[in-house]
C-alpha positions in Angstrom: 121.7 117.0 106.6 119.4 115.2 109.0 119.5 114.9 112.8 118.7 111.6 114.4 117.7 110.7 117.9 117.4 107.0 118.9 115.3 105.7 121.8 113.8 102.5 123.1 116.9 100.7 124.3 117.2 99.0 127.7 117.7 95.8 129.6 115.8 92.7 128.4 116.0 89.1 129.2 117.0 86.5 126.6 114.0 85.7 124.4 112.4 89.1 125.1 111.6 91.9 122.7 112.4 95.6 122.2 111.4 98.2 119.7 113.9 100.9 118.9 112.8 104.2 117.4 114.9 106.8 115.5 113.3 110.2 115.0 114.7 112.4 112.2 114.6 116.1 111.7 116.2 118.7 109.5 115.7 117.4 106.0 113.3 115.5 103.8 113.2 112.2 105.6 111.4 110.3 102.8 114.4 110.7 100.5 116.8 108.8 102.8 117.7 105.2 103.0 117.6 104.4 106.7 119.6 101.7 108.5 120.4 100.3 111.9 124.0 99.4 112.9 125.3 98.1 116.2 128.6 98.1 118.1 129.4 95.7 120.9 132.2 96.4 123.3 135.6 95.9 121.7 134.0 95.2 118.3 133.7 97.1 115.1 130.4 98.7 114.2 128.3 96.3 112.1 125.4 96.8 109.8 122.1 95.2 111.0 119.4 96.2 108.5 118.3 98.8 106.0 115.1 100.2 104.5 115.2 102.2 101.3 113.1 105.3 100.6 110.6 103.0 98.7 110.4 100.6 101.6 112.7 97.8 100.4 114.4 96.0 103.3 117.5 94.0 103.7 118.8 92.2 106.8 122.1 90.8 108.1 122.2 87.1 108.7 122.0 87.7 112.4 118.9 89.8 112.2 117.0 87.8 109.6 113.9 86.3 111.0 114.1 88.1 114.4 114.3 91.8 113.6 112.0 93.9 111.5 112.8 97.4 110.2 110.0 99.8 109.3 109.5 103.5 108.6 106.8 106.1 109.0 107.6 108.9 106.6 104.7 111.1 108.1 106.4 110.9 111.5 110.0 110.9 110.1 110.7 107.9 112.2 112.3 104.5 111.6 111.8 101.6 113.9 113.6 98.4 114.7 111.4 95.6 116.2 113.7 93.0 117.8 112.3 89.7 118.9 113.8 86.6 120.5 116.7 88.6 121.7 120.0 86.9 122.5 122.9 87.9 124.8 125.0 88.4 121.6 122.6 91.1 120.5 124.0 93.3 123.4 125.4 96.4 121.8 124.9 100.1 121.2 122.4 100.5 118.4 122.9 103.4 116.0 120.5 104.8 113.4 121.9 105.9 110.1 120.4 108.1 107.3 122.0 108.1 103.9 121.1 110.1 100.8 123.8 110.4 98.1 126.9 111.6 99.9 124.9 112.9 102.9 125.6 110.4 105.7 124.3 110.9 109.2 124.5 109.1 112.6 122.5 109.2 115.7 124.0 109.1 119.2 123.1 105.5 119.8 121.0 103.6 122.3 122.2 100.8 124.6 120.5 97.4 124.3 121.5 94.8 126.9 120.2 91.2 126.8 120.9 89.5 130.1 119.2 87.4 132.7 
């Protein structure tokens, strides 16, 4: 198993940027596919983006062109760079690590986009 701690959330104005970080510990980080999900109030948790252990990335339609996921295996950290943020991006953002049947979640970090 791996333990995940997210950071970097906060309040930002529409059009602004934030970079989220997710630090992992407890297992071999480089083996894991990492992902970001988000959950807005009253909504189901939704997938945002993923990065495989070899660096391949995929994005949801809402994230494409505005968000960038990256990873630093030496630091056991995954990042989510979010640009041109919109009010509808407001949510708790969760980091996820997956390897086979081993599925792990962080505690989440709040992102609020508001003027």
